[in-house]
Structures are given as C-alpha cells and as structure tokens.
C-alpha positions in Angstrom: 6.8 -15.2 26.6 6.1 -17.5 29.4 4.9 -15.8 32.6 4.2 -17.6 36.2 2.4 -16.3 39.2 5.7 -16.5 41.9 4.6 -17.2 45.4 7.7 -15.5 47.2 7.8 -12.2 45.4 4.5 -11.9 45.1 4.6 -10.6 41.3 4.0 -11.8 37.8 7.3 -12.9 36.5 8.7 -13.5 33.4 9.4 -17.8 33.5 13.5 -17.2 33.1 15.2 -21.0 33.0 18.3 -22.8 34.8 19.2 -23.9 32.2 18.4 -22.5 28.8 15.7 -24.4 26.7 15.4 -27.5 29.7 12.7 -27.6 32.6 12.9 -29.1 35.6 10.2 -30.2 37.8 9.7 -31.6 40.9 5.8 -31.9 41.4 4.3 -33.6 44.9 3.0 -36.4 44.2 0.6 -38.0 46.7 0.0 -40.1 49.6 -0.7 -43.6 48.7 -3.7 -45.3 51.3 -6.2 -45.8 48.8 -7.1 -45.8 44.8 -7.1 -42.3 43.2 -9.5 -39.3 44.2 -9.9 -35.9 42.3 -7.8 -34.8 45.4 -4.5 -36.0 44.3 -6.0 -36.4 40.3 -6.0 -32.6 40.2 -2.0 -31.9 41.0 -1.7 -34.7 38.5 -3.3 -33.0 35.3 -2.2 -29.8 36.6 1.3 -30.6 35.8 1.3 -33.0 33.3 -0.8 -30.0 31.3 2.5 -27.4 32.5 4.7 -30.4 31.2 3.2 -29.7 28.1 2.3 -26.8 27.4 6.8 -26.6 28.4 7.0 -29.3 26.0 5.2 -27.4 22.9 7.5 -24.5 23.9 10.5 -26.4 22.9 12.2 -27.1 26.2 13.1 -29.9 26.5 11.4 -31.6 30.4 12.7 -33.8 32.8 9.3 -34.5 35.2 9.8 -35.7 39.3 6.9 -36.7 40.7 7.1 -38.4 44.3 4.9 -40.9 46.2 3.8 -40.3 49.0 4.9 -44.1 51.6 5.4 -43.9 55.0 2.3 -42.4 56.3 -0.3 -41.8 59.5 -2.8 -43.0 56.5 -0.9 -46.0 55.4 -0.1 -47.6 58.5 -3.8 -47.8 59.7 -4.6 -49.0 56.0 -2.3 -51.1 57.2 -3.0 -52.2 60.1 -7.2 -52.6 59.2 -5.8 -54.8 55.6 -3.2 -56.7 57.5 -0.6 -55.9 55.7 3.3 -54.4 55.6 3.0 -50.7 55.0 5.1 -51.4 52.2 2.5 -53.7 50.7 0.2 -51.0 51.2 1.9 -48.5 49.4 3.5 -51.1 46.4 -0.8 -51.6 45.9 -1.9 -47.6 45.4 1.1 -47.0 44.1 0.4 -49.9 41.1 -3.0 -48.4 41.0 -2.2 -44.3 40.2 0.1 -45.7 37.7 -2.0 -47.5 36.0 -5.1 -44.5 36.3 -3.1 -42.1 35.1 -1.3 -43.9 32.8 -1.1 -42.3 28.6 -4.4 -43.6 27.2 -2.9 -45.5 24.2 -6.0 -46.0 21.7 
C-alpha cells in the first residue's frame, strides 16, 4: 500500500490510481533562462525518484515534464545576449536535458 499526503484534504491517504496499474505524472519543469541549479535540480531528482518507485511497484508510468519558455527572466537574458527568447529557451532546454540525462556508463 502506498500512502501520499493530499494537500487538498490535508490528510495522508492511500494512493488509488485513476486507472488500475497506471500512473500519470505531470511535473512542472524549470524556467530555462540559465543552466541547471539546485532550485530546478531538486524537482527533477525528486519526481524521478517518485516515478522510479511507482515503476518498482509495477505501475506503468506516463511521465510528462514541461519547460517554462517565456518569462521575464528569459526576456531579460535574451536582451542582454542580443538573441531571441526562443534562442535562450532552445539553448537552456538542451543544456538541461544534457545535464539530467541518464548516465549510460
């Protein structure tokens, strides 16, 4: 039995998936205006651990993470670097994915 704290009810409750044997996770990802730091590494590590635990418990997990790709910090960074906001997003999304990919060795 898995118990999870429900912030809505403010109680520890038994986890019951909407679909038997399946878990769908939507995780808010980083705002990509710079390289990864402890603030956006923590959720990546935490939710990856949760995902792995559900898989260990034989759930089929669908894991989705977004990127905030328009933000005041990004607009300012684009101005400073003389590029577009899309350029900033692409650069730091690539860096984030590289920094968080599985170690193959």
